[in-house]
N, C-alpha and C positions, 0 to 999 in steps of 0.2 A: 504493500500500500504506500502511495506517495505521501510525502510529508504534508503536502497541501490538502489531500483528501483526509488524512488523519486529523489535521487541525480543524477541518470543516466538521468532521464527525464529533469531535470533542465539544465543539461549539454548540451543536444541536443538543447534546446531552446536558450541557450546562444550562441552556435555555429551558429545557424541559424541567430541570430541577428547580430553577428559580421560579418557574411558572406554576409549580404545584400549589394546589389550593391551601390556603390557611384559614379556611372558613370556621364556622362555629363548632364543628365537630372535630376539629384538628386537636389531637392530644398534645399537651404541653408538659415538659419535664420541669421539675422544680428542684432547688437545692435540698440537701439533706437536712434533717431536723436541727434546730438550733442547739448549741452546746448546752448540756444539762437538761434537755427536754425530757429524757426518760428517768430523771432522778426525782426523788422526793414525792412520788405519788403515794397517797394513802390507799392501802389495798385491803380488801376484805373478801374472803371466800364465802359465798352464799351457799354453795353446794359444790360437789365435785363436778368440775366442768363449767362452773359459773363464778366469775370473779367481778367484783365491783372496784373501780378505781376512781380516785378524785384528786384533783390538784388545783391549787390557786397559784396563778402566775402573776407576780407583782412586777410586770414590766417587760420580761424577756420574750413574751410571745406576741408577735405582730406589733411590737412596740406599744403594748397596752396591757392593762390588767385584765386577766381572763380567769374565769372559774369553770372548769371542765369536769364533767362526770362521764364515766365510761362503763358500760356493761360488756364484759368480754365473755362470750358464750361459745363454748366448744361443741359444735354439732356432731363431732365424731364420737362424742360420749353417748352411749346407748340409752342412758336414762335422762338425757336432756333434750328438750324440745322447745320450739317457739311457735306462736300462732297469733293471729289478730284477735282482738277482743272487741265486742260490739255491745252497744247499749241494749237493754232488755225491752225498752219501750220506744217504738219508732217515733221520731219527731222530737224526742227529748235529748238531753245530754247528761253525762255523769262525769265525775272526776276520774282521772286515770287511776288514782288509788282505789276508788270504789270498784271500777271495772276489774282491777287486778285482784283485789281481795275476794270478790265474789267468785272469780274463776279459779282461785287457789294458786295463783302465780307466786313466784318468789321475787319477781322483778317485772317492771313494765316501763314503757315510755309512751308518750302521747303520739297521735298521728292524725293528720288532717285528711278527711275523706267526705266532706259534706259541703253543701252550698253555703254561700255567705249570707243568703237571705233566710228569713224565718218563715215557716218552721224548717228546722234542719232536715235536709233530705240527702240521701246517698247520690253521689254524682260520678264516682269512678270505680275502677276494678277493686273488688273485695271478694276473697275466697277463704273460707274457713273449713278445715277438715274435709276438703274436697267439694264442699257445697258452695255453689256460686251465689253470693249475696247480691252482687251487682256486676254487670259487664263494664268493660272500659268504654268511657264516653269518647266522642269524636269532637275535639276542639279545633279541628281545621288545620293541624300541622302534622298529620300522619301519626306514626307510632309514638308512644310514650314509654319511658323506662319505668319498670316496676320491680319490686323486690318480692321474692317468693322462695318457697322451700318445697323440694320434691318429696315423694313418699319415702325415699331413702335418706332423708334429712340432709340433702345437698342444697345449700343456699345459692340463689341465682339473682342476678340483676340483668334483665334483658328488655329489649324493645317489645312492646305489646301493642298490636294494631287496634284501631277502633272496633268496638263490639266483641273484642276477644274475651275468652274465659281462661286463657293460658292453661290448656289441658295438661301440660307437663308437670304442673305443681299442684299441691293440695292446699297450701297456705299462700296467700298473696295479697298485696295491696300496691297501689300505684305510688311512685315517688314523685315529689314535686321539685324537680331540678336535678339532673344528672351532674355530679361534680367530679367524679373519678371513674376512669375507664381504663382497664388493662394496665394499671399501675401508673397512670399519668393523669394530670389534671384535664378535665373536659369542661368546655363552656357550652355544651349543647343546650343548657338551660336558657341561653340567650334567644333561642328560637322556639322554645316550648311554650305552649299556651295551656291554661287551666281555667277552672270555673271562676277564679278570682282575677283573671287577666293573664299576664305573662310573668314568668319568673324574672325576666329582665327588669321588671319594675322595681324589684328589691335586690337585684344581684349585687350591687355595689354597696348597699347599705348594711351596716352592722346591726345585728339584732340577735335576740336569743334564738338558738337553732336546735332542732332535733334532727338527727340523721342516722343513717345506718350504712355500714360498709362491710365487705366480705374480704377476708384474707385468702392467701393462696392455699392455706391449710384448712379451709372450711370453718374458720372461726368467724362469728358474727359479732361486730362491734356496734352497739347502740351508743350514740353520743348525745349528750345534752350540754350545750354551752349557754351559760347565763348571759344576760345583757341588760341594757337600758338602766344601768345603775352606776354609781360612782366606783364600785368595786369590781364591775364586770362590763367591759365595753361591748361585748357581743361579737358575732362573726359575720363577715360577708360570705357569700356562697363560695367564692374562691378560697377564702381562709378556711372554711369548713373542709373543702377538698384537700388542702395542704395538711390540715390536722389529721384527717383520715389516712393520708399517705404516710405521714410520720409515725402513725400508730400501727402501720403494717397493712393497711387496706389496699386492695387491688381495684375493686369497683365500689362506688358509693353514690347514694342519693340523699337529697334533703327530704325529710318526711314532714316537717312542720316547723313552726317557729313562733316568735312573738310571745305573747302572754300565755300561750298554751304549753310552751316547753316545760315538760315535767319528767323527772325520773324518780321512780318509787322502788324501794327494795324491802324485802323481809329477811332479816338475818336469821342465822341458825338458832334454833331453840326459842324463837319469838313467835307469838301468835299474831301479833299486829306488825304491820310494816310502817314505813315512814318515807316522806319525800326527802330526797338527798340534795336536790339543787334548790335554787331560790327563784321561784317563778316571779316574773317581773310585775305581775299584777298584785303581788303581795300575798296571794293565795292561789290555789289551783283553779284553773279555768276549766269548766266542764267541756267535754268533747264527746264524740259519739264512737270513735274508734281509738284503739291503742294496740301496741304489740306487747304480748305477755311472754315471760320466760318461765318454763316449768321444769321441775326436777322430780323424778320419781322417788329418789332417795329422800328428798325433803318431805314429800307426801307420806311416805312410809314412816318416817320419824314422827310426823304429826299424828298419825293414827295409832302409834304405840302408846299403851297406858303409862 
């Protein structure tokens, strides 16, 4: 091959690379976790395979004060499971703690899955123990990312098309903003639409956040980041994605946020649970759905005399 032809071929390759799309679904790598990020977390084991972690960051995380709670759930453990929780009376709402306690969960986080108008009505995909409570709505932007669990306890985050029931999973709910995909930040949420508008409306704003991510080893991390207070600045969607990545997440979605953000746990040997974050409303905001964490060991211990 002549030198002139070789130069022309290389030029075409370079133009092709430069011209690659950098659209909203382009994954973006981020630096490793800040120094000391993994230190000083308060850790409690709720059951075998279920660990609660909490840390207050006084400045080193996103140049702000942050209060972060994490539920680390190992779905490889045969006696551990997760599933959505739903109110018992349609059109009403209950606190996350109430939904969790009634279901016998050892931990729970809130989730948004209802209309902004009253009465509260179901608007997006929800599936519990294989039963389809509601199909995925069509918000005019094609498929939406959802979080689910298969019959073999494999956690997934995948695109779900309108009117889908996601037959591969038995537990599922839609996510409100994909922030992490294949181990890299994703800003797909800039194009997503939901019943309350677009995720882009609040993408750059810091607020309390509830999210979920999946690690490469099938651990599920539920995250509650406080906000709207002098002691907790809150997280933008991009910051939520970075946090998930630094905690070991591969894929992650935003579940909810604002005054609804709540994480509840029930410790070993305790009959009653308690909220471990600080909801920005000053108390729990009632919701109609949540995600519950269950342990067969904890249930058996509770049944023993």
